[in-house]
ROKEMI-499024 format. One line per field, with one value per residue (C-alpha): x, y, z; residue number from 1. Coordinates in Angstrom, 2 decimals. Layout:
N
xx: c(X,...) .
yy: c(Y,...) .
zz: c(Z,...) .
k: c(NUM,...) .
//
This chain:
532
xx: c(-59.28,-56.29,-57.96,-58.53,-54.93,-53.69,-55.33,-53.54,-50.23,-50.96,-51.69,-48.30,-46.52,-48.14,-47.47,-43.83,-43.17,-44.90,-42.47,-39.51,-40.84,-41.32,-37.92,-36.24,-37.96,-37.05,-33.41,-33.56,-35.18,-32.54,-29.80,-28.75,-26.90,-27.55,-31.29,-32.27,-32.18,-28.81,-27.45,-28.51,-26.99,-23.70,-23.67,-23.96,-21.12,-18.90,-19.55,-19.07,-15.94,-13.20,-13.58,-17.33,-16.88,-14.37,-16.79,-19.60,-17.41,-16.05,-19.37,-21.71,-19.35,-20.93,-24.37,-23.46,-24.95,-28.18,-28.42,-27.91,-30.70,-33.05,-32.29,-32.88,-36.23,-37.29,-36.38,-38.02,-41.18,-41.39,-40.87,-43.51,-46.02,-45.35,-45.85,-49.12,-50.32,-49.29,-51.25,-54.47,-54.19,-51.38,-51.35,-48.01,-46.03,-45.85,-45.06,-42.14,-41.08,-41.08,-39.18,-36.47,-36.19,-35.95,-33.23,-31.20,-31.52,-30.60,-27.49,-26.54,-27.03,-24.98,-22.18,-21.80,-18.84,-19.71,-23.33,-25.32,-28.69,-30.23,-29.37,-31.77,-34.80,-35.61,-35.62,-38.11,-40.30,-40.33,-41.11,-44.09,-45.32,-45.26,-47.37,-49.89,-50.41,-50.74,-53.37,-55.23,-55.21,-56.07,-59.05,-61.53,-60.03,-60.53,-64.13,-64.75,-63.21,-65.58,-68.52,-67.50,-66.59,-68.94,-67.45,-64.23,-62.02,-60.33,-58.57,-58.22,-60.99,-62.43,-61.94,-64.73,-68.34,-68.56,-70.17,-73.32,-72.45,-73.79,-72.73,-70.82,-68.27,-67.65,-63.86,-64.21,-63.18,-63.94,-67.32,-67.56,-67.87,-64.85,-62.77,-63.70,-62.77,-59.42,-58.63,-59.48,-57.22,-54.43,-54.54,-54.54,-51.62,-49.65,-50.25,-49.24,-46.06,-45.11,-45.78,-43.77,-40.81,-41.02,-41.04,-37.98,-36.15,-37.09,-36.15,-32.83,-31.20,-27.89,-26.19,-27.60,-26.33,-22.89,-22.84,-23.70,-20.91,-18.50,-19.58,-18.94,-15.64,-12.54,-9.23,-6.44,-3.66,-5.54,-5.35,-2.30,-0.20,-0.98,-0.87,2.46,2.54,2.63,0.84,-1.92,-0.93,-4.10,-5.28,-9.06,-10.66,-7.66,-8.67,-7.91,-4.65,-6.51,-9.58,-12.54,-13.96,-17.32,-15.61,-13.13,-13.77,-15.62,-15.10,-16.10,-18.13,-20.47,-24.02,-24.84,-21.68,-20.97,-21.86,-19.62,-19.67,-16.14,-17.06,-17.93,-14.79,-11.75,-8.82,-7.18,-3.56,-2.68,-1.30,2.45,3.31,4.91,1.97,-1.59,-2.77,-6.36,-6.88,-9.96,-10.59,-9.48,-6.32,-5.53,-6.14,-3.93,-0.92,1.43,-0.04,1.41,0.02,0.77,-0.56,-1.16,-2.78,-4.91,-6.00,-8.07,-6.68,-9.88,-9.02,-8.67,-6.12,-7.35,-9.93,-11.09,-10.80,-7.97,-7.76,-5.36,-6.02,-4.39,-4.51,-3.95,-3.35,-1.04,1.86,1.32,5.07,5.00,2.01,3.50,6.85,5.04,3.32,6.64,6.43,7.75,10.19,8.60,5.71,5.43,1.86,-0.93,-4.49,-6.70,-10.40,-13.13,-16.16,-18.28,-16.06,-14.04,-10.40,-7.15,-3.61,-0.87,2.87,4.26,7.17,4.80,3.31,6.63,9.01,9.41,6.72,4.31,1.52,-1.02,-4.30,-6.01,-8.56,-8.92,-9.19,-8.53,-8.54,-11.81,-12.81,-13.11,-16.46,-18.47,-18.19,-14.41,-14.01,-15.00,-13.84,-10.57,-9.16,-5.76,-3.71,-0.53,1.23,2.45,-0.10,-3.45,-6.36,-7.45,-4.34,-4.00,-6.80,-9.23,-12.15,-13.77,-10.77,-11.20,-8.60,-4.95,-3.56,0.17,0.58,1.99,0.65,0.83,-1.70,-4.67,-6.49,-8.10,-11.29,-9.92,-7.04,-9.66,-11.12,-7.97,-6.24,-2.53,-1.21,1.09,-0.60,2.16,0.90,1.97,3.09,0.12,-0.88,-4.16,-5.35,-7.98,-7.67,-9.04,-12.04,-12.73,-14.60,-14.00,-13.58,-10.87,-9.50,-6.49,-3.10,-1.55,-3.64,-3.19,-3.05,-3.01,-3.85,-2.35,0.28,1.28,3.67,3.34,6.48,8.78,7.43,7.09,10.08,8.69,5.50,5.36,2.49,2.29,-0.25,-0.95,2.07,4.40,7.35,6.98,6.59,7.85,5.17,5.47,4.94,3.33,5.05,4.47,5.36,6.52,6.68,3.33,1.07,0.02,1.32,-0.45,1.08,0.41,1.85,1.01,1.84,0.74,-2.03,-3.33,-7.06,-8.57,-9.23,-6.43,-5.44,-3.21,-1.40,0.50,3.23,5.06,8.56,9.16,12.02,13.99,13.88,11.26,9.03,5.35,4.71,2.45,1.62,-2.09,-3.11,-6.40,-6.84,-6.92,-4.86,-2.84,-3.67,-4.03,-1.17,-1.09,-1.18,-4.21,-5.38,-8.00,-9.47,-10.31,-10.94,-8.99,-11.18,-10.03,-10.58,-10.40) .
yy: c(15.47,15.79,13.66,10.91,11.18,10.80,7.38,6.25,7.44,5.54,2.42,2.73,3.28,0.29,-1.96,-0.85,-1.46,-4.84,-5.81,-4.77,-6.82,-10.01,-9.64,-9.19,-12.27,-14.31,-13.34,-14.37,-17.71,-18.42,-17.15,-14.55,-11.71,-9.22,-8.58,-6.23,-3.07,-4.06,-4.80,-1.35,0.33,-1.52,-0.64,3.02,2.58,0.96,3.77,6.62,8.67,8.72,12.38,11.95,8.75,10.50,13.41,11.03,9.01,12.16,13.88,10.95,8.32,4.94,6.37,6.75,3.43,4.03,7.41,5.76,3.27,6.05,7.94,4.83,4.17,7.81,7.88,4.50,5.72,8.75,6.57,4.05,6.82,8.36,5.00,4.52,7.97,7.24,3.94,5.95,7.08,5.01,1.37,0.69,3.27,1.23,-1.89,-0.10,1.52,-1.73,-3.42,-0.75,-0.97,-4.76,-4.61,-2.08,-4.19,-7.36,-5.62,-4.60,-8.18,-9.66,-7.20,-8.73,-11.04,-14.70,-14.04,-16.76,-16.97,-17.97,-14.50,-13.04,-14.88,-12.19,-9.62,-11.70,-12.17,-8.43,-7.61,-9.98,-8.61,-5.07,-6.06,-8.21,-5.91,-2.79,-4.52,-5.58,-2.07,-0.04,-2.20,-0.53,2.87,2.37,1.28,4.28,6.61,5.26,5.74,9.32,10.00,8.03,9.64,7.75,10.81,9.60,6.51,3.67,1.37,-0.57,-4.29,-4.74,-3.52,-0.21,-0.25,1.83,5.36,6.00,9.63,12.26,14.49,17.97,17.36,14.21,11.83,8.15,6.81,5.76,2.08,2.12,4.08,1.73,-1.29,0.27,1.24,-2.23,-3.81,-1.29,-1.93,-5.69,-5.52,-3.21,-5.50,-8.52,-6.71,-5.99,-9.61,-10.89,-8.62,-9.74,-13.35,-12.65,-11.31,-14.40,-16.71,-14.99,-17.05,-17.34,-14.53,-15.64,-19.16,-17.86,-15.56,-18.48,-20.52,-17.64,-17.14,-20.77,-20.96,-21.15,-20.51,-22.19,-19.84,-16.64,-13.83,-15.03,-11.89,-9.40,-5.65,-4.28,-2.75,1.01,1.14,3.17,6.43,6.59,9.95,9.87,10.45,9.21,6.44,3.07,1.56,-1.64,-0.84,-3.11,-4.99,-3.25,0.17,-0.52,1.66,0.16,1.23,-1.04,-0.88,-3.79,-2.65,-6.06,-7.67,-11.24,-13.91,-16.87,-20.09,-21.41,-24.64,-22.64,-20.50,-21.15,-19.10,-19.46,-18.32,-18.27,-16.15,-15.73,-18.68,-22.06,-23.89,-22.86,-23.27,-23.62,-23.44,-24.29,-22.78,-25.99,-26.00,-22.49,-23.24,-26.31,-24.14,-22.43,-19.11,-15.77,-13.05,-9.33,-6.00,-3.85,-0.46,-0.07,3.25,4.25,6.45,8.51,9.43,13.23,14.86,14.23,11.70,8.49,6.03,4.26,1.50,-0.90,-4.60,-7.98,-10.00,-13.74,-15.43,-17.15,-15.27,-14.53,-14.74,-18.47,-19.11,-17.19,-18.91,-22.23,-21.15,-20.06,-16.51,-16.12,-13.42,-10.21,-10.17,-7.04,-7.09,-9.24,-8.52,-9.32,-10.01,-10.08,-12.36,-9.32,-8.49,-5.63,-5.60,-4.04,-4.19,-4.84,-4.55,-8.08,-7.04,-6.02,-9.53,-11.36,-9.31,-9.54,-6.99,-9.79,-9.48,-12.18,-13.84,-12.94,-15.27,-13.66,-10.17,-9.42,-13.11,-14.11,-15.14,-12.13,-10.34,-10.72,-6.99,-7.20,-10.00,-13.33,-15.94,-14.55,-11.14,-9.82,-7.47,-5.68,-3.40,-0.11,0.22,1.95,-0.46,0.37,-1.35,-4.14,-4.96,-7.11,-8.38,-11.71,-12.41,-15.34,-14.78,-13.75,-13.35,-12.79,-10.34,-6.93,-3.47,-2.74,-5.48,-4.42,-1.53,-2.13,-0.67,2.53,3.12,3.25,6.19,8.26,6.95,6.16,2.76,1.93,3.46,3.63,5.12,8.61,9.68,11.04,12.24,13.20,15.21,13.45,15.70,18.32,18.09,20.91,23.73,22.35,24.72,23.91,25.69,27.83,26.75,23.38,21.66,18.06,17.23,13.80,11.61,9.01,8.95,6.32,5.46,1.75,0.00,2.72,3.64,6.93,8.20,11.50,13.59,17.32,19.74,23.51,25.99,29.09,28.42,28.68,26.43,22.72,20.79,17.16,14.63,11.37,8.26,4.98,1.63,-0.27,-3.84,-2.92,-0.19,-1.32,0.08,3.53,5.08,7.13,10.51,12.92,16.07,19.19,22.86,26.14,27.92,31.41,32.26,32.81,31.05,28.86,26.41,23.38,21.52,18.24,16.71,13.39,12.32,8.82,6.49,7.65,11.26,12.47,15.18,15.23,17.90,20.88,21.11,20.45,18.04,16.27,12.53,12.10,10.58,8.82,10.13,13.44,15.46,18.38,18.87,18.22,21.33,21.72,24.95,25.19,27.78,28.20,29.81,31.95,30.08,33.21) .
zz: c(-23.70,-21.36,-18.67,-21.20,-22.47,-18.89,-18.64,-21.79,-20.35,-17.16,-19.24,-20.92,-17.61,-15.90,-18.90,-19.03,-15.35,-15.56,-18.33,-16.22,-13.30,-15.33,-17.02,-13.65,-12.23,-15.31,-14.81,-11.15,-11.95,-14.57,-12.18,-14.73,-13.03,-15.81,-15.78,-18.62,-16.50,-15.05,-18.54,-19.73,-16.67,-17.01,-20.71,-19.74,-17.25,-19.90,-22.39,-19.92,-20.74,-18.10,-17.02,-16.64,-14.63,-12.37,-11.83,-10.88,-8.49,-6.86,-6.27,-5.70,-4.26,-3.55,-4.46,-8.12,-9.19,-7.28,-9.00,-12.38,-11.69,-10.63,-13.83,-15.94,-14.28,-14.67,-18.34,-18.90,-17.15,-19.43,-22.50,-21.38,-20.69,-24.11,-25.83,-23.98,-25.10,-28.68,-28.66,-28.56,-32.18,-33.71,-32.66,-34.33,-32.30,-29.05,-31.06,-32.73,-29.45,-27.52,-30.34,-30.28,-26.49,-26.66,-29.34,-27.35,-24.21,-26.09,-27.42,-23.88,-22.66,-25.51,-24.75,-21.28,-20.86,-21.38,-22.40,-24.16,-25.88,-22.55,-21.23,-23.82,-22.43,-19.82,-22.61,-24.58,-21.49,-20.82,-24.46,-24.59,-21.26,-22.65,-25.64,-23.78,-20.81,-22.94,-25.08,-21.93,-20.46,-23.55,-24.61,-22.18,-22.92,-26.63,-26.13,-23.90,-26.46,-29.08,-26.79,-26.06,-29.70,-31.97,-35.06,-34.43,-34.17,-31.01,-32.31,-34.78,-35.91,-32.99,-32.81,-30.27,-30.18,-28.28,-24.88,-24.47,-23.47,-20.00,-19.75,-21.65,-20.05,-21.24,-21.29,-23.33,-20.55,-20.78,-19.67,-16.02,-16.93,-19.24,-16.76,-13.93,-16.03,-16.90,-13.31,-12.02,-14.62,-13.93,-10.19,-10.72,-13.16,-10.86,-7.92,-9.97,-11.09,-7.49,-6.55,-9.51,-8.68,-5.04,-6.15,-8.29,-5.29,-3.29,-6.11,-6.59,-3.89,-5.69,-3.82,-0.49,-1.07,-2.01,1.01,3.28,1.71,2.20,5.80,6.68,4.80,6.94,5.20,7.10,8.14,7.33,9.86,11.76,11.19,13.96,13.55,14.83,18.28,18.00,14.65,16.29,17.95,20.03,18.72,18.46,15.05,13.07,10.69,12.32,11.09,10.15,8.09,8.92,5.93,6.08,6.10,3.31,0.27,-2.70,-6.31,-9.19,-12.38,-11.61,-10.90,-9.43,-8.10,-9.21,-6.68,-7.55,-5.58,-5.00,-6.77,-9.89,-9.93,-12.06,-13.31,-16.70,-17.16,-20.85,-23.70,-24.08,-21.85,-22.38,-20.83,-20.05,-16.46,-15.26,-11.50,-9.46,-6.05,-4.35,-6.47,-5.30,-1.62,-1.85,-2.74,-0.33,0.75,1.76,4.00,4.14,5.36,2.28,1.76,-1.36,-2.81,-5.81,-8.59,-8.26,-4.69,-4.47,-2.21,1.33,0.11,1.76,-1.15,0.66,3.25,4.91,5.46,6.01,2.79,2.38,-0.97,-3.44,-5.05,-8.74,-9.31,-8.55,-10.82,-13.73,-13.25,-13.46,-16.66,-18.17,-19.50,-23.04,-24.14,-25.33,-22.89,-20.74,-19.43,-18.06,-19.13,-16.14,-16.67,-14.06,-14.17,-15.08,-18.06,-16.52,-17.62,-16.50,-17.79,-15.22,-15.84,-15.95,-13.75,-10.95,-10.91,-11.01,-8.83,-5.05,-4.08,-3.14,-5.72,-5.01,-5.84,-2.58,-0.98,2.45,3.88,7.55,8.38,6.70,3.20,0.91,1.16,-2.05,-2.73,-2.45,-4.96,-3.42,-4.08,-5.58,-6.48,-7.45,-5.30,-6.39,-3.88,-5.31,-8.12,-8.21,-8.29,-11.84,-13.24,-10.70,-8.27,-10.22,-8.17,-9.16,-11.38,-13.79,-16.52,-16.72,-20.24,-20.53,-23.40,-24.39,-23.67,-27.40,-28.11,-25.94,-24.34,-20.93,-19.44,-17.88,-20.29,-23.06,-21.14,-20.94,-17.81,-17.67,-18.62,-15.69,-12.61,-9.96,-6.69,-5.63,-2.18,-0.26,3.19,4.80,7.80,9.92,13.01,13.17,10.88,8.44,10.18,13.66,16.62,19.18,22.26,21.41,22.73,22.13,19.44,18.31,14.61,13.00,10.08,7.74,5.00,2.46,-0.34,-1.05,-2.21,-0.88,2.53,4.41,6.36,7.66,7.90,8.63,9.16,8.91,10.30,8.19,5.94,8.94,9.66,9.04,12.29,12.38,13.33,15.23,13.11,14.09,13.59,10.32,9.29,5.76,3.14,1.71,4.43,5.42,8.62,11.24,12.08,14.94,16.46,18.47,18.16,19.76,17.89,18.67,18.65,15.22,11.93,10.62,7.92,8.50,5.73,5.71,3.56,3.59,2.61,1.29,2.21,-0.84,0.34,-2.12,-0.60,-1.50,-4.11,-3.48,-7.20,-7.56,-10.29,-10.93,-10.55,-14.33,-15.89,-13.17,-9.69,-7.86,-6.38,-3.94,-0.18,1.99,3.83,6.58,7.93,11.65,14.34,17.57,20.23,23.10,26.36,28.58) .
k: c(1,2,3,4,5,6,7,8,9,10,11,12,13,14,15,16,17,18,19,20,21,22,23,24,25,26,27,28,29,30,31,32,33,34,35,36,37,38,39,40,41,42,43,44,45,46,47,48,49,50,51,52,53,54,55,56,57,58,59,60,61,62,63,64,65,66,67,68,69,70,71,72,73,74,75,76,77,78,79,80,81,82,83,84,85,86,87,88,89,90,91,92,93,94,95,96,97,98,99,100,101,102,103,104,105,106,107,108,109,110,111,112,113,114,115,116,117,118,119,120,121,122,123,124,125,126,127,128,129,130,131,132,133,134,135,136,137,138,139,140,141,142,143,144,145,146,147,148,149,150,151,152,153,154,155,156,157,158,159,160,161,162,163,164,165,166,167,168,169,170,171,172,173,174,175,176,177,178,179,180,181,182,183,184,185,186,187,188,189,190,191,192,193,194,195,196,197,198,199,200,201,202,203,204,205,206,207,208,209,210,211,212,213,214,215,216,217,218,219,220,221,222,223,224,225,226,227,228,229,230,231,232,233,234,235,236,237,238,239,240,241,242,243,244,245,246,247,248,249,250,251,252,253,254,255,256,257,258,259,260,261,262,263,264,265,266,267,268,269,270,271,272,273,274,275,276,277,278,279,280,281,282,283,284,285,286,287,288,289,290,291,292,293,294,295,296,297,298,299,300,301,302,303,304,305,306,307,308,309,310,311,312,313,314,315,316,317,318,319,320,321,322,323,324,325,326,327,328,329,330,331,332,333,334,335,336,337,338,339,340,341,342,343,344,345,346,347,348,349,350,351,352,353,354,355,356,357,358,359,360,361,362,363,364,365,366,367,368,369,370,371,372,373,374,375,376,377,378,379,380,381,382,383,384,385,386,387,388,389,390,391,392,393,394,395,396,397,398,399,400,401,402,403,404,405,406,407,408,409,410,411,412,413,414,415,416,417,418,419,420,421,422,423,424,425,426,427,428,429,430,431,432,433,434,435,436,437,438,439,440,441,442,443,444,445,446,447,448,449,450,451,452,453,454,455,456,457,458,459,460,461,462,463,464,465,466,467,468,469,470,471,472,473,474,475,476,477,478,479,480,481,482,483,484,485,486,487,488,489,490,491,492,493,494,495,496,497,498,499,500,501,502,503,504,505,506,507,508,509,510,511,512,513,514,515,516,517,518,519,520,521,522,523,524,525,526,527,528,529,530,531,532) .
//
C-alpha cells in the first residue's frame, strides 16, 4: 500500500510545482514583480518580529532571502505531496487545500503596495493549474487502484471504466499499465513545468531592459569629486577607503528588487506642506545637483561588522525640495515610502538642515545600481539606514512621528536612529599568526556628522597606543587608521576605540544592535610566533 501511496504523493508534488511554474510565468508576462511565491515570502518578511529579523540578518547575511525561499519551497512541497496523498480517498481535500493556499497567496499579493486586480491573475492561473494537473495525474492512479482493489476500498467511486487488471502485486501497488501511464504523464508535466518556468524567465525582460537603460545612462557631473590624497594608508587588508559598488553592503526587505525604468519613476512630496510636488526623473536631473563622500552603515551591523561602506553620492538636496513645497508648522517627520511598500520615518530636521541629505541618483560616478535603489534613493548622513536610506523611493509625506509607525519601528527599533561612534580592526584577521616583534594593526573608524579625531588600539588590555589617521574630505566618511607596536610571542587580543571630534570616547559597554545600534569595542585574537 505504501508504494501506491507514494505515487499519489508524487502526483500532488508535480501538480503543485506545475502551478508554481505557471503562476511565475504569468507574473513575468504581465511584468508583475510580485509572483505568488515572492508575495508570500515578502509577507513573511513583513510579519517577522524585529529580534528575529536581526538574528537572521546577523547569522545568514545576504543569504537570508535565499534561505527563506528554500524553506517556502520545502514546506510547499510537503503540503503538495500531502494533498496528493489525500486525493486518493477524499477528492475534496486537495480542492479545499488549493483554495486555502490560493486565498493566502491572494492576500499576500493584495498586501503589496500599489497592487491591483491584475496582480491576482498569476494566483488564478496557478490555482487552475493545480486542479487540472492533479486531475490529469490521478486519473490513471485511480483506475489502477480500482483494478487492484475491485471492492472499491482504495478510493472514491470511479468516474471511468476500470482498465483490465494485468497483474496483482502483493503490496497492492498499481498495475503496470496504470503506473506507466501515470509516470509518462508525470514526466511530461514536469518537463512542461520546467519549460514554462524557463519561458517565464526569458519573458521577464523588464529588469534586463532597465539594467540596459541604467548602463547606458550618463549623469552629467557625477563622479567629479576625487578621493582626498592620503585617505588610504597603504596597509594591505584594510577595507578600501572607497567601497566599490559591487562590494557595498546590501540590506533590504525586497525579495525581488524593483526594476523601475526612469521614464516610469516619479516622486510625490505631500502631506503637511503648502503645495504638493510631483517630480519625474527628468525633472530631478534638471535641478542643481550636489555631490559628497558619505559613509553608510546598517543599524544591524554588530561591533566589528562589515555592514558599512563609503561611496561618492550625487543627487539633489532634499532641503531645497522641501523648502519649495513649504513645510507647515507642527511637522517633525517625513514618512518615506519605497516602490515595494517599505517605509521609514526620518526626522524632518535631518532632511532640511545643512548635513546634505539628498535624493541620490548616482553612486561612485555612475547611475545607481538597481540593487542600491535605481533610479532614485534617499541618503541622510548621520542616521542609520533604517530611518533614512530608502531605496526606490517614490513618496515623501511630511507628517508627525505621532501619526505613523514605519516598517522597522513597528518591530521594536528606535524612532530616530542617530549613528554611534564605531571602529573596526581589519588587520590582523582573527586567528592569524604573525612574527613576534613590531606588528602592524589597522582598520576603519566612523562617526558621521561629527567626525573621528583619534583612534587608539591596545594589546592584551595594555596601554592605549595612538594610531595614524588617513585624510578625509568631511566628517561624514569613515577614516582609515593604522599603527605598530612591539608584541611578544604568544596568543594575544587587540582592541580598538575611537574618539569623535567632540571628544566623546567610544564606549566599551556592550549592547546589542536592537533597538538603535550596537556598542562595544571590536577585539581580534591573534598569535605572535617566535622567529628564532
